[in-house]
C-alpha positions as CSV (number, residue, x, y, z in Angstrom):
1,M,21.2,51.1,70.8
2,A,22.7,54.2,69.3
3,D,25.7,53.9,67.0
4,N,28.1,56.8,67.5
5,G,30.2,55.8,64.6
6,K,33.4,56.0,66.6
7,R,35.9,53.2,66.6
8,S,36.8,51.9,70.0
9,N,40.4,51.3,71.1
10,T,40.8,47.6,71.8
11,H,43.3,45.2,73.3
12,T,43.4,41.6,74.1
13,H,44.5,39.7,77.2
14,S,47.2,38.2,75.1
15,D,48.1,40.7,72.4
16,K,51.7,39.7,71.8
17,K,52.9,40.2,68.2
18,S,54.8,37.4,66.5
19,S,57.5,38.0,64.0
20,K,56.9,34.6,62.4
21,R,55.0,34.2,59.2
22,T,51.8,32.2,59.2
23,R,52.7,28.7,58.3
24,T,50.8,27.1,55.4
25,S,49.4,23.7,56.3
26,S,47.2,21.1,54.8
27,P,43.7,20.4,56.2
28,A,44.9,17.3,57.9
29,N,47.6,18.4,60.4
30,N,48.2,18.7,64.1
31,N,47.4,22.4,64.0
32,A,44.0,22.2,62.4
33,V,41.5,24.6,63.9
34,I,37.8,25.5,63.7
35,N,37.2,29.3,63.7
36,V,34.1,30.6,65.3
37,F,32.9,34.1,64.8
38,G,30.0,35.0,67.0
39,D,28.3,36.9,69.9
40,I,29.2,36.9,73.6
41,F,26.8,38.0,76.3
42,T,26.3,37.6,80.1
43,D,23.3,35.5,80.6
44,I,21.1,36.3,83.6
45,V,18.9,33.2,84.0
46,A,15.8,33.4,86.2
47,R,13.8,30.1,86.6
48,V,10.1,31.1,86.5
49,P,6.7,29.5,86.4
50,S,5.2,28.9,83.0
51,K,2.6,31.5,83.7
52,L,4.4,34.7,84.9
53,N,2.4,37.5,86.5
54,L,3.6,40.7,85.0
55,A,0.8,42.9,86.3
56,G,2.4,44.2,89.5
57,G,3.2,40.7,90.7
58,D,6.3,39.5,92.4
59,T,7.8,36.1,91.7
60,L,10.4,34.3,93.9
61,S,13.0,32.7,91.7
62,K,16.6,31.4,91.8
63,I,18.7,33.8,89.6
64,D,22.1,32.7,88.1
65,I,24.7,34.6,86.1
66,F,26.6,32.7,83.3
67,P,28.9,33.5,80.4
68,G,26.6,33.3,77.4
69,G,25.8,34.2,73.8
70,S,25.4,31.8,71.0
71,G,29.0,32.2,69.9
72,L,30.4,31.6,73.3
73,N,28.1,28.7,74.1
74,L,29.0,26.9,70.9
75,S,32.8,27.5,71.3
76,V,32.8,26.1,74.8
77,H,30.7,23.0,73.9
78,L,32.7,22.5,70.7
79,S,36.1,22.6,72.5
80,S,34.7,20.2,75.1
81,Y,33.5,17.8,72.5
82,L,36.9,17.9,70.6
83,R,38.7,17.4,73.8
84,N,36.7,14.4,74.9
85,H,36.4,12.7,71.6
86,D,37.5,9.2,71.5
87,D,39.7,9.4,68.4
88,S,43.1,10.8,68.9
89,R,43.0,12.6,65.6
90,A,40.0,14.6,66.7
91,N,41.9,15.7,69.7
92,S,44.4,17.6,67.4
93,L,41.4,19.9,66.4
94,K,41.2,23.2,68.3
95,C,38.5,25.9,68.6
96,R,39.5,29.5,68.1
97,M,36.9,32.3,68.7
98,F,36.6,35.8,67.3
99,S,34.4,38.2,69.1
100,C,34.5,41.1,71.6
101,V,33.5,42.0,75.2
102,G,33.6,45.1,77.3
103,D,36.4,46.1,79.6
104,D,34.3,45.2,82.7
105,T,33.7,42.5,85.2
106,H,31.3,40.5,82.9
107,G,33.6,40.8,80.0
108,R,36.6,39.4,82.0
109,M,34.3,36.6,83.3
110,C,33.4,35.6,79.7
111,H,37.0,35.8,78.5
112,N,38.4,33.8,81.3
113,Y,35.7,31.1,81.0
114,L,36.5,30.6,77.3
115,T,40.2,30.1,78.2
116,Q,39.4,27.8,81.1
117,C,37.3,25.6,78.7
118,G,40.2,25.3,76.2
119,V,39.0,27.8,73.7
120,D,41.7,30.0,72.1
121,A,40.3,33.4,73.2
122,S,43.3,35.5,72.1
123,H,41.3,37.0,69.4
124,V,38.3,38.1,71.5
125,K,38.9,41.8,71.7
126,I,38.5,43.9,74.8
127,C,36.5,47.0,73.9
128,T,37.3,50.2,75.8
129,Q,36.0,53.8,75.9
130,G,32.9,52.7,77.9
131,A,31.7,49.9,75.6
132,R,29.8,47.3,77.7
133,T,29.5,43.6,77.5
134,G,26.1,42.7,76.3
135,T,23.5,41.2,78.7
136,C,20.7,38.7,78.0
137,I,17.9,38.2,80.6
138,V,16.6,34.6,80.3
139,L,13.2,33.7,81.7
140,S,13.2,29.9,81.8
141,S,10.3,27.8,82.8
142,G,12.0,24.5,82.0
143,T,10.7,23.4,78.6
144,E,10.2,27.0,77.4
145,R,12.3,30.2,77.7
146,S,12.2,33.8,76.5
147,F,15.0,36.3,76.2
148,I,15.4,40.1,76.7
149,T,18.7,41.3,75.1
150,D,21.0,44.3,75.4
151,G,23.5,43.7,72.7
152,G,26.2,45.9,74.2
153,C,29.6,46.0,72.3
154,V,28.8,42.9,70.2
155,C,25.9,44.7,68.7
156,D,27.7,48.1,68.1
157,E,31.4,47.2,67.8
158,L,31.9,43.7,66.5
159,A,33.3,44.0,62.9
160,L,36.5,43.3,61.0
161,K,37.7,46.8,61.7
162,L,38.0,45.8,65.4
163,F,40.7,43.3,64.6
164,T,44.4,43.7,64.1
165,A,46.3,42.4,61.1
166,N,47.4,39.3,63.1
167,D,43.8,38.7,64.2
168,K,42.7,38.7,60.5
169,K,45.6,36.5,59.5
170,A,44.3,34.0,62.1
171,L,40.6,34.4,60.9
172,F,41.5,33.5,57.4
173,S,44.4,31.3,58.1
174,E,45.2,28.1,56.1
175,D,45.2,25.9,59.2
176,M,41.4,26.5,59.3
177,V,39.4,23.4,58.4
178,H,35.9,24.7,59.4
179,F,34.4,28.2,59.7
180,H,31.3,28.7,61.8
181,M,29.4,31.9,62.4
182,S,26.8,32.3,65.2
183,G,24.3,34.9,66.4
184,I,24.4,37.3,63.3
185,Y,21.2,39.0,64.3
186,N,22.9,40.2,67.5
187,I,25.8,41.6,65.6
188,K,24.5,44.8,63.8
189,Q,27.8,45.8,62.2
190,L,27.9,42.5,60.2
191,R,24.7,43.4,58.4
192,K,25.3,47.0,57.9
193,I,25.2,47.9,54.2
194,D,27.9,50.2,52.8
195,R,29.1,50.8,49.3
196,N,30.8,47.4,49.3
197,G,27.8,45.5,50.6
198,A,27.3,43.9,53.9
199,E,30.4,42.8,55.9
200,I,29.1,39.3,56.4
201,I,29.2,38.7,52.7
202,R,32.8,40.0,52.5
203,I,33.8,37.6,55.3
204,F,32.4,34.6,53.6
205,E,34.0,35.7,50.3
206,Q,37.4,35.8,52.1
207,I,36.7,32.3,53.5
208,K,35.9,31.1,50.1
209,K,39.4,32.4,49.0
210,V,40.9,30.3,51.8
211,N,38.9,27.4,50.6
212,R,40.4,27.6,47.1
213,R,43.9,27.8,48.6
214,N,43.8,24.8,50.9
215,G,40.9,22.8,49.5
216,G,39.2,21.9,52.7
217,V,37.3,24.5,54.5
218,C,33.6,23.6,55.4
219,T,31.3,26.6,56.4
220,S,28.3,26.6,58.7
221,L,25.9,29.2,60.1
222,N,23.6,29.3,63.1
223,P,21.9,32.7,62.8
224,Q,19.7,32.7,65.9
225,Y,16.4,34.7,66.1
226,D,15.9,38.0,64.5
227,A,14.1,40.2,67.0
228,I,13.4,42.8,64.3
229,G,12.0,40.4,61.9
230,E,13.8,41.2,58.8
231,W,15.8,37.9,58.4
232,D,18.2,39.4,56.0
233,C,21.7,38.5,54.8
234,I,21.1,34.7,54.6
235,R,20.3,34.4,50.9
236,P,23.4,36.4,49.7
237,I,25.7,34.0,51.5
238,C,24.0,30.6,50.8
239,H,26.1,29.8,47.8
240,M,29.2,30.0,50.1
241,L,27.5,28.0,52.9
242,D,27.7,24.3,53.4
243,V,25.3,23.9,56.4
244,L,22.6,26.2,57.8
245,I,21.5,25.2,61.3
246,A,18.5,26.8,62.7
247,N,15.2,25.7,64.5
248,E,12.1,25.0,62.6
249,E,10.5,28.5,63.2
250,E,13.7,30.3,62.2
251,I,13.9,28.4,58.9
252,M,10.3,29.2,58.1
253,Q,11.0,32.9,58.8
254,I,14.2,33.0,56.7
255,A,12.4,31.4,53.7
256,N,9.3,33.7,54.0
257,S,11.2,36.9,54.5
258,N,11.1,39.6,51.9
259,E,14.6,38.6,50.8
260,G,13.5,34.9,50.8
261,R,10.4,35.3,48.7
262,E,12.0,37.0,45.8
263,Q,12.0,35.0,42.5
264,T,11.2,31.6,44.1
265,N,8.4,30.6,41.7
266,K,11.0,29.1,39.3
267,I,11.8,26.3,41.9
268,K,9.4,23.4,41.6
269,R,9.1,20.2,43.5
270,I,8.5,17.1,41.5
271,S,7.7,13.6,42.7
272,G,9.8,10.7,41.3
273,N,13.2,10.8,39.8
274,A,14.4,13.3,37.2
275,A,14.5,10.9,34.3
276,S,10.7,10.5,34.4
277,T,9.8,14.2,34.9
278,Q,10.7,15.2,31.3
279,A,7.4,13.8,30.2
280,E,5.4,14.9,33.2
281,A,3.8,18.2,33.9
282,P,5.7,19.7,36.8
283,A,4.0,20.2,40.1
284,P,2.6,23.6,40.9
285,A,5.3,26.2,41.7
286,L,6.1,26.8,45.4
287,L,3.7,29.3,46.9
288,S,5.0,32.8,47.4
289,K,5.0,31.8,51.1
290,A,6.4,28.5,52.1
291,A,3.7,26.5,53.9
292,S,5.8,23.7,55.4
293,L,9.3,23.1,56.7
294,S,10.2,21.0,53.6
295,E,9.1,23.8,51.3
296,A,11.1,26.3,53.3
297,A,14.2,24.1,53.3
298,I,13.9,23.6,49.5
299,R,13.8,27.4,49.1
300,V,16.9,27.8,51.1
301,L,18.7,25.0,49.3
302,S,17.8,26.6,46.0
303,W,19.9,29.6,47.0
304,G,23.0,27.4,47.1
305,A,23.4,25.9,50.6
306,N,24.5,22.2,50.7
307,V,22.5,21.2,53.8
308,V,19.6,22.7,55.9
309,V,19.4,21.3,59.4
310,A,16.3,22.0,61.3
311,T,16.2,21.4,65.1
312,L,12.8,20.3,66.4
313,G,13.2,20.5,70.2
314,S,12.1,17.3,71.9
315,R,11.3,15.8,68.5
316,G,15.0,15.7,67.4
317,A,16.2,17.2,64.1
318,V,15.8,16.8,60.4
319,A,18.4,17.5,57.7
320,F,17.7,18.3,54.1
321,L,20.6,17.5,51.8
322,R,20.9,18.7,48.2
323,S,22.9,16.7,45.5
324,D,23.0,16.7,41.8
325,N,23.0,12.9,41.6
326,T,19.5,12.8,40.0
327,T,19.7,9.2,38.8
328,R,20.1,7.7,42.2
329,L,17.4,5.4,43.4
330,S,15.1,6.7,46.1
331,G,16.2,5.6,49.6
332,T,13.9,3.7,51.9
333,S,12.8,4.7,55.4
334,S,15.0,2.1,57.1
335,P,17.6,3.3,59.4
336,I,21.0,4.3,57.8
337,S,22.6,4.6,61.2
338,P,21.5,4.3,64.9
339,R,18.6,6.7,65.5
340,I,18.7,8.1,61.9
341,R,16.1,7.4,59.2
342,R,16.0,8.5,55.6
343,R,12.5,9.7,54.6
344,S,11.1,8.2,51.4
345,P,10.7,9.0,48.7
346,M,13.5,11.4,47.9
347,L,12.4,14.7,46.3
348,T,13.4,15.9,42.9
349,V,13.6,19.6,42.4
350,Y,13.5,21.4,39.1
351,D,15.2,24.8,38.9
352,E,13.6,26.4,35.8
353,E,15.9,29.4,35.9
354,N,19.0,27.3,35.5
355,N,17.3,24.4,33.7
356,T,18.7,21.9,36.2
357,H,17.4,19.0,38.4
358,W,18.7,18.1,41.8
359,K,17.7,15.6,44.5
360,I,16.9,16.4,48.1
361,S,17.2,13.6,50.7
362,E,15.8,14.1,54.2
363,L,17.4,12.5,57.2
364,E,15.5,12.4,60.5
365,C,17.1,12.0,63.9
366,V,14.8,11.1,66.8
367,A,15.8,12.5,70.2
368,D,15.7,10.6,73.4
369,R,12.8,11.4,75.7
370,L,14.0,13.7,78.5
371,D,10.7,15.2,79.7
372,S,11.2,14.3,83.3
373,S,14.8,15.5,83.5
374,I,14.6,18.8,81.6
375,I,15.7,21.8,83.7
376,D,16.5,24.5,81.3
377,T,16.5,24.5,77.5
378,T,18.6,27.7,77.2
379,G,21.5,27.0,74.8
380,A,20.3,23.6,73.6
381,G,20.5,24.7,70.0
382,D,24.1,25.9,70.6
383,A,25.0,22.5,72.1
384,F,23.5,20.8,69.1
385,A,25.4,22.9,66.7
386,A,28.6,22.4,68.6
387,A,28.5,18.6,68.6
388,F,27.3,18.7,64.9
389,V,30.3,20.8,63.8
390,G,32.6,18.8,66.0
391,E,31.5,15.4,64.7
392,L,31.4,16.5,61.1
393,T,34.8,18.1,61.2
394,S,36.3,15.1,62.9
395,A,34.8,12.7,60.3
396,R,36.2,14.8,57.5
397,Q,39.7,14.9,59.1
398,K,39.8,11.2,59.7
399,R,38.8,10.6,56.0
400,I,41.5,12.9,54.8
401,E,44.2,11.1,56.9
402,D,42.9,7.7,55.9
403,E,43.3,8.8,52.2
404,K,46.8,9.9,52.9
405,M,47.6,6.6,54.5
406,N,45.9,4.4,51.9
407,P,45.8,6.4,48.7
408,S,45.2,3.5,46.4
409,T,42.1,2.2,48.3
410,N,40.6,5.6,49.2
411,K,41.2,7.4,45.9
412,N,39.2,10.6,45.5
413,V,37.2,9.9,48.7
414,K,38.5,13.3,50.0
415,N,36.6,14.9,47.2
416,V,33.3,14.4,49.0
417,I,34.3,17.3,51.3
418,P,31.6,20.0,50.7
419,G,33.2,23.4,50.6
420,K,36.0,22.1,48.5
421,I,33.9,21.4,45.5
422,P,30.7,22.9,43.9
423,H,27.3,21.1,44.0
424,S,27.8,19.9,40.4
425,H,30.6,17.6,41.6
426,L,28.4,15.8,44.1
427,K,27.0,13.6,41.3
428,D,28.7,10.3,42.3
429,A,26.3,8.2,44.4
430,K,29.1,6.9,46.5
431,H,30.1,10.5,47.4
432,V,26.6,11.4,48.3
433,D,26.3,8.3,50.5
434,I,29.5,9.2,52.3
435,W,28.3,12.8,52.8
436,E,24.9,11.4,54.1
437,Q,26.7,9.2,56.6
438,D,28.8,12.2,57.9
439,I,25.6,14.3,58.3
440,A,23.8,11.4,60.0
441,S,26.7,11.0,62.5
442,A,26.8,14.7,63.1
443,M,22.9,14.9,63.7
444,R,23.1,12.0,66.2
445,A,26.0,13.7,68.1
446,G,24.0,17.0,68.0
447,C,20.8,15.6,69.4
448,E,22.6,13.8,72.2
449,A,24.4,17.0,73.2
450,G,21.3,19.2,72.9
451,G,19.4,16.8,75.0
452,R,22.1,16.6,77.7
453,S,22.3,20.4,77.9
454,C,18.7,20.6,78.9
455,T,19.5,18.7,82.1
456,V,21.6,21.7,83.5
457,V,21.0,25.4,84.0
458,G,22.8,27.8,81.7
459,G,23.6,27.6,78.0
460,S,27.4,27.5,78.5
461,T,27.3,24.9,81.4
462,L,29.4,21.8,80.4
463,M,27.8,18.4,80.7
464,L,30.3,16.1,82.4
């Protein structure tokens, strides 16, 4: 789609300016929010047979229109998860979305749906001057689906320049406890390089400043598929990223991209713990192209991310967690929580460039079998990510509040919050265990939500 370089005039459905200053608040408060920056499309879903005749054929199909896009799907499911969570403290968390739609029927449908689902859509901009809401044609055969996407205004217009000063104040506000970004490969302006670099890097750098001020922002990214095949902009932000969530194929593509294959031979995987590796010859360096999911995850973790979560469809999900607690004993393969197993042995990785060792533990979540009830897998990954973020944030919020109520018995427990501290502070085995438990709970919630989403049509359809 052509980029005419013109800036669109925008407005919001609730563009009232407030004269009040933004109130500084601690992470654990009744106004805590999760900010989501991502894409919005209209999904046109056609349920088709697994073998579609494209050579002049005609296929009868039921066709439905839904609000869609990874960012919208996640925001809707996240808001529902927070609203229906059992713990009253989780109900104080709210979801706030930053995106744009066209000034058209589909744009108003998407905007209204967000509001109806409890998402704060006051920062979803309405693009004028002919900008259209993007459209995604979904061909769904039940267990498999394929997309044909016209990015519309999300592709050409969604950037920081689109937002007012009040919007930016909300985007980088100190009441934010989690920042999530979705669908970056549908948002061209985020990855456009200028003299200051790509805008996605500047956004995460600003989030990092918020993190230093309030000490509790966790960050996550669900990039979605890159139709062009470049898979860029992931590596430069990994050191500011706590959790990368993607499916197995996407993680392999990211690790094996031109950006991902630069200077990776200095990262080596070693069996056993770090104490014994000093006298051993290290294992061969990673291949220039990662040959397995674990090698791909190690590569991404070496760029600075805390956790890589790979969704595996009907097989569930696996998380790769990095910690600098190299003396910790290897875990067993016994369950650490319902449906979660820690793979054994833990991996030790040697970073030759920085002369450091770090551990990687793998947590595996097995999904329930839903073969007979699968209707449409569209948006299953978004539902997984929404519940994952919701559960992880809720667990962190509860820990912070517990620490405030019982400071003597929970001293320094809040310091396990990733995003607040660099990797080098995750050396205490107790902190690593707590972080693993949080990730395990989030994976379990994610797999349950992803599975349920396959039993309804449409990526943004709520499961009641």
